[in-house]
N, C-alpha and C positions, 0 to 999 in steps of 0.2 A: 504494500500500500504506500502511496506517495506521502511524503512529508509536506505539510502546508505551512506557509508563512502568511499570517494575517496582519496587514497594516491596519490598525484598529484605533478607533476613537470611542471609548466607552460611553461618551455623552450622546452618541448618535444611535438612534433606535435601529436603523438599518444595519449598522456595524455590529450592534449587539445581537441582532437576529442571526447574522451570518456566523458570528462567534459561537452562539449557542447551538446552531445547527451542526457546525463542524465538531464540536465537543460531543453532541448527541450521537453523531455518526461514528464516534470512536476513533477518529483519525488523529494522527500526531500533528499538533498545531503549535507552532512557535508564534506567539503573539508579540507584535511590535507596537508599543504605544507611541506612534510616530510624532505626537506633539511633545512628548517627554524625551524621546530619543529619535530625533529626526534622521531620515535616511541620508546616507552620504550621496555624493554625486554619482559614485560608482553603483550604489544600490538603485538609484533612480534610472540610470542608463540601462542596467540589467533588466529592471522591470519593464521599461519601455521597449526593450528589444524582444520581450516575450509577449507583448500585448497584441491582441487581435483588434481591439477597439481603436478608433482614431486617437492619436496621441493627445490631441487637444482635449479629449474627454477626461483626461486625468486632472484637469484644472477646474476647480470650483469657481464658477463665475458669480459669486455671491456679493454681499455688501463689501466685504474686505477687498475683493478684486476691484470693485468700483472705487473704493476709498483710495486705493493705490493708483488710480487713474490709468488702469491697464485696458488694453483693447484685445479682445479674443482673437482677432485676425493676426496678431503678433505671436501667437502661441500655437502654431500648427506644426512646427518642426520639432524633431526629437531633441535637438540641442537646446532650443529655446525653452521647451517645457522642462527639461532637466534642470536648467539654470534657474528658472523661476521657482520651481518647487524646492530646490536646494536653498534658495534665499528666503522662501516663504512657505514652509511646510504646512502651514495652516490652510493653504489653498489646494492641498492634495485631496482629490475626490476619494471618498472612503465608502466602504472598506475596499482594500485591494487584497486579492487572494493570489498567492504565488506558489508554484511548485517548481521542480527542477526544470521543467520544460514549458510551462505556461504561466501567464499572469492575466488577471481580469479584474475589472471594476465590478464589485459585488452588487450591481444594480441592474435590474431588479433581483433581489436576493434569490428568489425561487428559481429563476432561470439559470443563474450562475451556479448555484449549488447543485442543481440537477445535472448540469454539464460536468462539474468537477467530481461529483460523487458517484456518477454512473459508471 
């Protein structure tokens, strides 16, 4: 069975749902509380390299994004997204599920979990 890494924010209900489902499935999960221990640039580049989703989807375009005066069109390349998330880990879309071969944004959780756990 694969080992899973979950980039997790316990304040996020979606992130908690994915965490609970992985634990309930009995899989080996390494949980990274990414706001306390932000991913390195190498971590971000590794995740981006495994991602099937458009790389810009890793960026939360919420109030913080707007406060920083950012434009979503500037964050469509792998390098731009990795740099932004390294500088502002709070903008990382959550949760992120990673295995040795794949990474995915855990939204919607049911679809992603079905894909990873099947």
